[in-house]
C-alpha positions as CSV (number, residue, x, y, z in Angstrom):
1,M,17.8,126.0,108.6
2,T,18.1,124.9,112.4
3,E,19.3,126.5,115.8
4,E,22.0,123.6,115.9
5,T,23.4,124.2,112.7
6,I,23.9,128.0,113.6
7,K,25.7,127.1,117.1
8,S,27.8,124.4,115.1
9,A,28.8,127.1,112.7
10,L,29.7,129.6,115.8
11,A,31.6,127.1,117.8
12,K,34.2,127.5,115.4
13,V,34.7,131.3,116.5
14,K,37.2,131.4,119.1
15,Y,37.1,134.3,121.9
16,P,39.8,136.4,121.0
17,G,43.1,135.3,122.9
18,F,41.9,132.2,124.2
19,S,41.6,128.5,122.6
20,R,37.8,128.0,123.8
21,D,35.2,128.9,121.4
22,I,32.1,131.6,122.1
23,V,29.4,129.0,122.4
24,A,31.5,127.5,125.2
25,F,31.8,130.5,126.8
26,G,27.9,130.7,127.0
27,L,28.1,134.3,124.9
28,I,25.0,133.4,122.6
29,K,22.2,135.3,124.0
30,E,19.5,134.8,121.1
31,I,19.2,132.8,117.5
32,T,16.3,133.9,115.5
33,I,15.4,132.4,112.3
34,K,13.3,133.5,109.6
35,G,13.1,131.2,106.7
36,V,17.1,131.1,105.5
37,D,17.4,134.5,107.1
38,V,19.5,134.5,110.4
39,E,19.9,137.1,113.4
40,V,22.3,136.2,116.3
41,T,23.0,138.1,119.5
42,I,26.1,137.6,121.2
43,G,26.7,139.2,124.9
44,V,30.2,140.4,125.6
45,Q,31.8,142.1,128.8
46,T,35.1,143.9,127.8
47,K,37.1,147.0,128.1
48,D,38.9,145.9,124.6
49,P,36.8,147.4,121.4
50,K,39.1,144.9,119.1
51,V,37.3,141.9,121.1
52,P,33.6,142.6,119.7
53,E,35.1,143.7,116.3
54,T,37.0,140.5,115.9
55,I,34.1,138.5,117.1
56,F,31.7,140.0,114.6
57,K,33.9,139.7,111.8
58,D,34.3,135.8,112.8
59,C,30.8,134.9,112.9
60,Q,29.9,136.7,109.8
61,E,32.3,134.5,108.1
62,E,31.5,131.5,109.7
63,L,27.8,132.1,108.9
64,N,28.3,132.8,105.5
65,K,29.9,129.3,105.0
66,I,26.6,127.6,105.8
67,E,25.0,126.3,102.8
68,G,21.7,127.9,101.7
69,I,21.8,130.6,104.0
70,G,20.3,134.1,103.5
71,T,20.6,137.3,105.2
72,T,23.0,137.1,108.2
73,R,22.8,139.7,111.1
74,V,25.0,139.6,114.1
75,N,24.3,141.8,116.8
76,V,27.3,142.3,119.4
77,D,26.0,143.5,122.9
78,V,28.9,144.8,124.8
79,K,29.1,145.7,128.3
80,N,31.6,147.5,130.5
81,P,32.5,145.1,133.2
82,D,33.1,148.2,135.6
83,A,29.3,148.6,135.4
84,Q,28.5,145.1,137.0
85,Q,26.6,144.9,140.2
86,T,29.2,142.4,141.5
87,G,32.1,144.7,141.5
88,G,34.5,142.7,139.7
89,E,35.9,143.5,136.3
90,D,34.3,140.5,133.8
91,A,35.6,139.3,130.8
92,P,34.4,136.6,128.4
93,A,31.8,134.9,130.3
94,Q,28.7,136.3,132.1
95,G,27.7,136.9,135.6
96,K,30.5,136.8,137.8
97,T,29.6,136.1,141.2
98,S,31.1,136.2,144.9
99,I,30.9,133.4,147.3
100,P,28.5,134.2,150.2
101,G,30.2,135.1,153.3
102,V,33.7,135.4,151.8
103,K,34.9,139.1,151.5
104,N,37.9,138.5,149.3
105,I,38.7,135.9,147.1
106,I,42.7,135.8,146.0
107,A,44.1,133.2,143.1
108,V,47.4,132.2,143.5
109,A,49.0,131.1,140.2
110,S,52.0,130.3,138.4
111,G,52.8,129.7,134.7
112,K,54.3,126.6,135.4
113,G,55.0,123.7,138.1
114,G,57.9,123.5,140.8
115,V,58.2,127.1,141.8
116,G,56.7,126.5,145.0
117,K,53.0,127.9,144.3
118,S,51.1,125.7,147.0
119,T,54.1,126.5,149.7
120,V,53.3,130.0,148.9
121,S,49.3,129.4,149.2
122,S,49.6,127.8,152.1
123,N,52.3,130.0,154.2
124,L,50.2,133.0,152.8
125,A,47.0,131.7,154.2
126,I,48.7,131.2,157.5
127,A,50.4,134.3,157.9
128,L,47.1,136.2,156.9
129,A,45.3,134.2,159.6
130,K,48.0,135.2,162.3
131,T,46.9,138.7,161.8
132,G,43.6,138.0,163.2
133,A,41.7,137.2,160.0
134,K,39.3,134.4,159.0
135,V,41.1,132.7,156.1
136,G,40.4,129.5,153.9
137,L,42.4,127.8,151.3
138,C,41.0,125.9,148.4
139,D,43.2,123.7,146.6
140,C,42.2,123.9,142.9
141,D,44.9,121.8,141.9
142,L,42.9,118.7,141.2
143,Y,45.5,116.2,139.5
144,G,48.2,117.2,142.3
145,P,46.5,118.1,145.7
146,S,49.1,118.9,148.3
147,T,47.3,121.1,151.1
148,A,46.3,117.8,153.0
149,Q,50.3,116.7,153.2
150,M,51.1,120.4,153.8
151,F,48.4,120.8,156.9
152,G,49.0,117.1,158.1
153,T,45.6,116.2,157.9
154,N,43.9,112.9,156.2
155,Q,40.5,113.9,157.5
156,Q,37.7,113.4,154.9
157,P,34.8,116.2,155.1
158,Y,31.3,115.5,155.7
159,A,28.2,117.0,154.3
160,N,25.7,119.0,156.2
161,E,22.0,119.3,155.8
162,R,22.0,121.2,152.6
163,D,24.4,118.8,151.0
164,E,27.2,121.5,151.4
165,I,30.7,120.1,152.0
166,I,32.0,121.1,155.5
167,P,35.4,121.9,154.8
168,I,38.5,120.5,157.2
169,E,40.1,122.8,159.7
170,A,43.9,122.8,160.5
171,H,46.1,125.3,161.9
172,G,43.2,127.7,162.3
173,I,42.6,127.6,158.1
174,K,39.4,126.2,156.8
175,L,40.8,123.7,153.7
176,M,39.0,121.7,150.9
177,S,41.2,119.7,148.5
178,M,40.9,116.7,146.5
179,G,43.5,115.4,148.7
180,F,40.8,114.7,151.4
181,L,38.8,113.0,149.1
182,L,41.2,110.5,147.6
183,D,43.3,107.3,149.1
184,D,46.9,108.2,149.4
185,N,48.0,106.8,146.3
186,S,44.7,107.2,144.5
187,P,45.3,109.3,141.0
188,V,42.5,111.5,139.8
189,I,41.9,111.0,136.2
190,V,39.2,113.1,134.8
191,R,38.6,115.1,131.6
192,G,38.1,118.9,131.4
193,P,34.3,119.1,131.7
194,L,34.6,116.9,134.9
195,A,37.5,119.0,136.4
196,T,35.6,122.3,135.9
197,R,32.4,120.7,137.6
198,Y,34.6,119.4,140.6
199,T,36.0,123.1,140.6
200,Q,32.6,124.5,140.8
201,Q,31.4,122.4,143.3
202,F,34.6,123.2,145.8
203,L,33.9,126.9,145.3
204,R,30.3,126.6,145.5
205,Q,29.0,123.6,147.6
206,V,31.4,124.3,150.3
207,E,30.1,125.7,153.5
208,W,33.1,128.4,153.8
209,G,31.2,130.4,156.2
210,E,32.4,133.8,157.3
211,L,35.8,134.5,155.8
212,D,37.7,137.5,155.0
213,Y,40.5,135.9,152.6
214,L,39.9,132.5,150.5
215,I,43.2,131.6,149.0
216,L,42.5,129.9,145.9
217,D,45.7,127.8,145.3
218,L,45.4,127.3,141.2
219,P,47.1,124.4,139.1
220,P,50.2,125.4,137.0
221,G,49.3,126.8,133.5
222,T,46.4,128.3,131.9
223,G,43.8,125.5,131.4
224,D,40.3,124.8,132.0
225,I,40.5,125.0,135.9
226,Q,41.9,128.3,135.6
227,L,39.5,129.7,133.0
228,T,36.5,128.4,135.1
229,I,37.6,130.6,138.1
230,V,38.5,133.7,136.4
231,Q,35.2,133.4,134.0
232,T,32.6,132.8,137.3
233,V,34.4,134.0,140.5
234,A,34.7,137.8,141.7
235,L,38.6,137.6,142.2
236,S,40.2,140.2,144.5
237,G,43.2,140.0,142.2
238,A,45.8,137.4,141.7
239,V,49.2,136.6,143.1
240,I,51.8,135.4,140.8
241,V,54.6,133.0,142.0
242,T,58.1,132.5,140.2
243,T,61.5,131.7,141.0
244,P,64.1,134.3,139.9
245,Q,65.2,132.2,137.0
246,E,64.1,133.2,133.4
247,V,62.4,129.8,132.4
248,A,60.2,130.3,135.4
249,L,59.5,134.1,134.5
250,I,58.5,132.9,130.8
251,D,55.9,130.9,131.8
252,A,55.2,133.6,134.8
253,R,54.2,136.3,132.1
254,K,51.6,133.6,130.4
255,A,49.6,133.5,133.8
256,V,49.9,137.3,133.9
257,S,48.5,137.4,130.3
258,M,45.7,135.3,131.2
259,F,44.7,137.4,133.7
260,A,45.2,140.6,132.0
261,K,42.6,139.1,129.1
262,V,39.9,138.5,131.4
263,N,40.4,141.8,133.7
264,V,41.7,140.5,136.8
265,D,43.9,142.7,138.7
266,I,47.4,141.4,139.1
267,L,48.2,142.3,143.1
268,G,51.8,141.4,142.6
269,V,54.6,139.0,142.1
270,V,56.4,136.6,145.0
271,E,59.6,135.5,144.0
272,N,60.3,132.1,145.5
273,M,63.3,130.3,146.2
274,S,65.4,133.8,146.2
275,W,68.4,132.5,147.7
276,F,69.9,130.1,149.8
277,E,71.5,131.4,152.9
278,C,74.5,129.2,154.7
279,E,75.1,129.1,158.5
280,H,78.0,131.5,157.5
281,G,75.5,134.3,156.6
282,T,76.7,134.1,152.6
283,K,73.6,133.8,150.3
284,Y,73.6,131.9,147.4
285,H,71.5,132.6,144.3
286,L,70.7,129.2,143.1
287,F,67.9,130.2,140.3
288,G,69.6,133.9,139.5
289,D,69.4,136.9,141.0
290,G,66.5,139.8,141.0
291,G,64.4,138.0,138.3
292,G,61.2,138.6,140.2
293,V,62.0,142.1,140.8
294,K,62.6,142.7,137.4
295,E,59.5,141.5,136.4
296,A,57.4,143.3,139.0
297,E,59.0,146.2,137.7
298,R,58.0,145.3,134.0
299,L,54.6,144.5,134.9
300,K,54.2,147.7,136.8
301,V,53.3,145.9,139.7
302,P,54.7,145.5,143.4
303,L,57.4,142.8,144.3
304,L,55.1,141.6,147.1
305,G,58.0,139.3,148.7
306,Q,61.2,137.3,148.4
307,I,61.0,134.1,149.9
308,P,64.6,132.4,150.7
309,I,64.9,128.5,150.1
310,D,65.6,126.6,153.4
311,I,65.7,123.2,154.8
312,T,63.2,124.2,157.7
313,T,60.7,125.3,155.0
314,R,60.9,121.7,153.4
315,Q,60.6,119.6,156.7
316,C,57.5,122.0,157.9
317,A,55.5,121.2,154.7
318,D,56.6,117.2,155.2
319,D,55.8,117.5,158.9
320,G,52.2,119.1,158.3
321,T,52.7,122.3,159.6
322,P,53.5,125.0,157.5
323,V,56.9,127.2,158.0
324,A,54.7,130.6,158.5
325,T,53.4,128.9,161.7
326,L,56.9,129.4,163.6
327,S,57.3,132.9,164.9
328,E,59.3,135.6,162.9
329,T,62.4,134.9,165.2
330,E,62.7,131.6,164.7
331,S,62.7,131.7,160.7
332,S,63.6,134.1,158.3
333,V,61.0,132.6,155.7
334,S,58.3,133.2,158.5
335,A,59.0,136.6,158.9
336,A,59.1,137.0,154.8
337,F,55.9,135.5,154.7
338,K,54.7,138.0,157.3
339,D,55.8,140.6,155.3
340,T,54.3,139.3,152.2
341,A,50.9,139.0,153.7
342,E,50.7,142.4,154.8
343,K,51.5,143.5,151.3
344,V,48.9,141.7,150.1
345,M,46.5,142.9,152.3
346,A,47.3,146.6,151.8
347,R,46.9,145.6,147.9
348,V,43.6,144.2,148.3
349,H,42.4,147.0,150.4
350,R,43.6,149.9,148.7
């Protein structure tokens, strides 16, 4: 009987609600083997009593399948995430930490691509900076980075004497993106573990300095990169981006469910592409009417903003100047992002 044998068995136990196992999550605290008898201690941070119960039952079941094993004992050490010194509410992984110098970390997420999440992230960062706040934006979408284009810069970052990456600055925002490290047409071809490592480097090995807000533009879905961030970073909360149509709302609910499972506060919903207003003032709800409003009500969280779709927003993104840089009198979209930023600030500091 070896420790590797025990870990191989426990690697078949999934953390409730996730596809990843408890070994991969780093929850195994101790394995004691005395002859054929085995004792395992597992550490879990959760408020849900069903989580430790399920883990205990599944661990016992897998251990008892090991040929020749004797007595098995599974200890589940449960801690209340509210009691952690980090101040964040932890979930499967251990030891969420803040980023030095960064006061608030806000994840911007969506369940699917194509809803304008990066547009919202970029313009939210600009709108926050226009209040006088110091803001950073980390493009965590390794496979489809868009920050370099949206902020109009192709600079490459340098490292300081401590081997920390110095972020690029544009429009008053500190930026980090895989797009700054690649040629225009170079694809990112990396598997999950390497993607996780890159994400950690962007968060931990970048000299962000003193920031009031760091916006994390997450990739769509609920994959390895999202899980790495919610497990290891003390988030102030998450903003969910959707369009009004039901197809987008279905996937947005998956993102909300992921954050709920790991005890991350949902700051609210941003409904993007809410309508198109023609030059005569008539509004056309191209993707449906009021879907984000109803979803926010269902989730019992604020509707942070309804962002119209217009040509100027697209032109500004293509030109590398986010639409929120315009004055509120020049653009109704810029005004909408100003309102959204104010609501996000109110939620973070409530």
